[in-house]
Structures are given as structure tokens and as C-alpha cells.
N, C-alpha and C positions, 0 to 999 in steps of 0.2 A: 452147362455150359454150350453155348453156339461155339462152330468151331472157328468162327472168323474171331470172337472175341478169344477164345485160347490163341491164337496165331497172336491178337494184338499182346496178351500180356506175357507171350513168350519173347514176343520181338523186342517190347520193353524192358525184359529182365536180360535180355543180349547186352543191349544197348547200355545198360546201366552200368553191364561188367566191363565194356568196352571202354564207356567214359572215363572208368577210374583206371584204365591200363595207364603205366608211369610211360612215358615216352622213351626211356632207355630201356624199355622192357619187352620194344618193338623189334630191336635187335637181336635178342635173347632167342634161340632154338626151341621149337615148337614139336611137340610129341610127329614123327613121323607117319605116325597110323590115323591123325587128323585128315592128311591129304597126300594129293598123289605129287604134289611139289618134292622134288630132291632137297633134302638138307632144310625144311621149312624154318622160319622165324616167325615173331608172333607179329611182324607187318605182314607177311603170306597169308596168314588167316583174318586176319582184318581183312584185309584184299579180299580172301575167298566171303566174309561177308557181305563187304560192301559189294562186292559182285551179284551174290543171291540178292542182297535188296535192290539194285537196281535192277533186276528182272523184274520183281515183283508186278508195276503195272502193267507190262507186256504179259505177263501169266496171266494176270487177270481180264485179259483183254483178248485170251485164247491165243495168244501167240509163244514160239517157242525157237530154240537154237536151231530147229531147222528151217527156220526165216530167216537167218542171219543171226550174227550174234555180236552186236556193236561194242559189248564191254567188256569181250575178253582180253583185248590189245590197249583198251582204254587206260588214261592214268587216273584212275579212279579216287587214288589217296593223295596226290599231290604233294606239297609241302606240309600239310597239319594232317596228317593221316585220321585222325581222331574227329576232327571238326568234318573233315570231307565225309567221312563214314555216318556222320550224324545229319548230314545236310542229305545224302542220300537216302537215310531212314526216315526224314521227315518226308520225302517226296513218296516213298513206299507206305508211311502211314495212313496219310491222305489219301491215297488210291484205294486202300483197306477200306476205309470209312466212309468214302463216296459209296459205297454199297453197289458199285457198278461190278459185274464181272461176269465172264465165260461160266457156262454151265459144267465148262470142261476143263481143267489145267492141264497144259502138255508139260511134261517134264522130261526131261532128256531117257529116264527110265521107264516112261510109259504115260497114257492118258490116266484121269481120275478126276472122279467131280468134283466140283469146288470143295464139298466138305470135306472129302477125305483128303483134298490136296493140301487144305488147311492144317490139317491135323500132321500131316508130313512136314510141312512147314515150320510149324509151331514146337514138334519134338526134335529136329534139327537145332532150334535156336535155344530151347530151354535147356537142354542137356548141354550144350556148347558152354552155354554161360557159366553153368556150375563146374565143367571141367575146367576152364579159362581161370575163371578163378580160384578155384583149388589148387591151378599149377602156377598161377604166380602168387599167392596168397593174398588175394583180397578177398575179402570179407564180403559173404552174399549167401544168402539162402533164399529158396522158391518160394514164394509167397503162397501163403494157403489155399488161395482161390484157384493161381496156377496147378499147385499139385493136384486140387481136387479136380481142375478139367484134365490132366495128365492122366491121373487114375480112371479117370470116366473113359478118355479119347484113345487112349494108348497102351494101358496095361493089360486092356483086355486082348489084343495084337501083339504084346512083346513077345511072346513064342516063335508065333509066326513068323515075325518081323527077325525075330532071332535066326532062323533058320535061312534067310537075304542074309545076314551078316549086318544086319542094322544095330544088334545088339551083343554083348559080351554075355556071355554064360551068366544066369540069374544068381545072388548070391543071399544066402540064408541071412536074415537080419538079427542083428543081438536081440536079447529079450527086451530089453530096454527101449528100442528104435521109435524115434518118432518118427511123422508122417512122412518129411522127405527121405530118412534113412531109408523105411520100408520102400518107398518109391524108387529110390536109386537103388537098393539090391535088387529090386525087381525086375529093372535094366540093365543091371551089372555094372553101374560106374558105382558104387559105394567105394569108400576106400578109409578105414577107419581110421 
């Protein structure tokens, strides 16, 4: 699977979960380990994803926060956080589908080839989709295509990325584990 397609599938998975968050759940506490914000709520988590989505067209154009950050203090969510997120997501999706991109993506933590950059962004989205859904009790499963793409592009690097704090320790999968469970165990996120 091409890495831009992996990104689009992971991004769509995250959107499918965000679209099913009950607005009343936005004020619920979110796990502190998901963000650097103090006492985060799920609205803060949706803001973080809206912020990340807002940056996609700029990242594709080779820009970074070193060039200025017009989104950090912006009211990205407004009165309807889910609809606002969806509008930002539409813009990001269109930018990726346009095929126009810099050869280098400049993230806060370093510069990466576009191919590797898409993998980083897909990883964040796919596993956040699963974690948010699990935490809020939203029925969700990663698609077989997304699981295959993550197995191809992410799992081979899981131990290396684990050393950088990206993933928790791997988990031994149960004997009857399905493909999604084996993937989640490899990156340390599976919860029985």
C-alpha cells in the first residue's frame, strides 16, 4: 500500500470515530498521557486532531511551525467541534488527494521524506481512532486494509519507535487473536 493511501485510510478511520463522539462526551476527562495539556478533556483531544489536520496542507507544502504557527491559538472548533473538525479534515483530505507535495515533511521532531511522513501521520491517526473508540465505548474496528497497511509500514519499526516512546511495550497476543488484536499487541495498545 502506498503511504499516502495509508494516511487517507487512517485519517478516515479517525474521522469515523470523531464523528460518533457524543457532544456530551467532549467535556469528559481524557487520558493525561494522550496530551501535554493539563487535565485534558475529549474536546482537547478533538482540538489536537483538528490542529494536526489544519497543518496538513502546510506540511505538504514543506512548511513547519518554524515558519510561524497560525493554528495554535486559533478557535478551530467553534460552537460545533465535530462539524468544525470535519471541515478541516475535508481540506486536509483534498490536499493529500491533489498529489502535490514537498519531498520533505518538516515536523516539530525532525524532517522526513514524504513517504515516511505519511506513515508517521497515519500511525498517530489509526491508533488514536482505536484508543478514543475504546475509551468512549464507540463500536469500532480497524479495516482489514488499514491493518495490512500498518503491518507493512509500522510494525517493522515498532521496536525502534518504542525506544523513542512512541509505543508502550509489546503484548503477547492471545492464542485466538485476530489480525486487529495481533497488530494492537505488536504496538502495545491491546486491552482484553
